[in-house]
C-alpha positions as CSV (number, residue, x, y, z in Angstrom):
1,M,121.4,243.2,-25.9
2,S,124.4,241.6,-24.8
3,A,125.3,238.3,-23.4
4,L,126.4,237.9,-19.6
5,P,128.3,235.7,-18.5
6,A,127.0,232.5,-15.9
7,C,127.5,233.1,-12.4
8,P,130.9,231.8,-11.6
9,K,129.7,230.6,-8.3
10,C,126.2,228.1,-9.0
11,Q,126.3,228.6,-13.1
12,S,123.5,229.9,-13.3
13,E,122.8,231.9,-17.1
14,F,120.0,234.3,-15.3
15,T,122.7,236.8,-14.8
16,Y,122.1,240.6,-14.7
17,E,124.3,243.8,-14.3
18,D,123.3,246.1,-11.6
19,S,125.2,249.9,-11.1
20,G,128.5,248.4,-12.8
21,V,128.6,244.8,-10.9
22,Y,127.4,241.3,-12.5
23,I,124.4,239.5,-9.9
24,C,122.8,236.0,-9.5
25,P,119.6,235.8,-8.5
26,E,120.0,232.0,-8.0
27,C,122.6,232.8,-5.7
28,A,123.0,235.7,-4.6
29,H,126.8,236.0,-6.1
30,E,127.5,239.4,-7.0
31,W,131.2,240.0,-9.2
32,P,132.8,243.2,-10.7
33,P,132.8,243.0,-14.6
34,Q,136.9,242.5,-14.4
35,A,136.0,238.9,-13.1
36,A,134.3,237.8,-15.2
37,E,136.3,238.8,-18.8
38,A,139.4,237.4,-16.2
39,A,137.5,233.7,-15.5
40,E,137.3,233.7,-18.9
41,E,140.5,234.0,-20.2
42,A,141.7,231.5,-17.8
43,R,140.4,228.6,-18.1
44,I,141.4,225.5,-16.1
45,Y,141.5,222.2,-16.9
46,R,140.9,219.5,-14.2
47,D,141.6,216.1,-14.2
48,S,139.0,212.9,-13.1
49,A,140.9,213.1,-9.7
50,G,140.1,217.0,-9.5
51,N,143.8,217.5,-10.5
52,V,144.8,221.0,-12.6
53,L,146.3,219.9,-15.6
54,Q,148.5,221.9,-17.3
55,D,150.3,221.5,-21.1
56,G,153.3,218.9,-20.9
57,D,152.1,216.6,-18.0
58,T,152.1,213.1,-18.3
59,V,149.0,211.4,-17.7
60,T,147.1,208.0,-17.6
61,V,144.1,206.6,-18.8
62,I,141.4,205.7,-16.3
63,K,139.3,203.7,-18.4
64,D,139.1,201.6,-22.2
65,L,138.2,203.6,-24.5
66,K,137.2,202.8,-28.2
67,L,138.3,204.6,-31.0
68,K,136.2,205.8,-33.4
69,G,136.7,204.8,-37.0
70,S,139.0,201.7,-36.3
71,G,138.7,198.5,-34.7
72,G,141.3,199.8,-31.9
73,V,141.2,200.1,-28.0
74,I,143.0,202.6,-25.6
75,K,143.6,200.2,-22.3
76,M,143.1,201.3,-19.0
77,G,146.1,202.5,-17.8
78,T,147.6,203.6,-20.9
79,K,150.1,206.8,-20.6
80,V,150.4,209.8,-22.0
81,K,152.9,211.5,-21.9
82,G,153.1,215.8,-23.1
83,I,149.6,216.7,-22.6
84,R,148.4,219.9,-24.8
85,L,145.3,221.4,-23.6
86,V,142.8,223.1,-26.0
87,D,139.9,224.1,-26.0
88,G,136.7,222.4,-27.5
89,D,135.1,219.6,-26.4
90,H,138.1,217.0,-26.0
91,N,139.9,219.4,-24.4
92,I,143.3,216.7,-24.7
93,D,145.7,216.8,-27.5
94,C,148.0,214.5,-27.0
95,K,149.9,211.4,-29.1
96,I,149.6,207.8,-27.8
97,D,152.5,205.7,-28.7
98,G,151.4,203.1,-31.5
99,F,147.7,204.5,-32.4
100,G,149.6,208.8,-33.1
101,P,147.9,211.7,-32.4
102,M,144.1,212.3,-31.1
103,S,142.1,214.3,-29.0
104,L,140.6,213.2,-25.3
105,K,138.3,214.2,-22.7
106,S,140.1,215.0,-19.4
107,E,137.3,213.1,-17.2
108,F,138.6,209.7,-18.6
109,V,142.5,210.6,-17.5
110,K,144.3,211.1,-14.4
111,K,147.2,213.6,-14.0
112,V,150.5,211.1,-12.8
């Protein structure tokens, strides 16, 4: 049995296929399989305010972030230039002056 994609409207995992379309039993949303494949390819990352992030954007950190493995802290308001979006738990790769390369979560930054 193949794994079916989650509903793009309500994120329900109980989708099923009927007559060539995917159907969500919780919200009754129907969509073609091609739309599900396109949605998986084009991931959209948003900052804490809901703005869409893109590679090369400049963002600011919205809260103090403690660094694991060292005693440093990235202070609120730190500007990060030239971000790169990646898949994973920490979806921003960047280089912060004074700290070096690191990964951040998009929920802790705001687009400038």
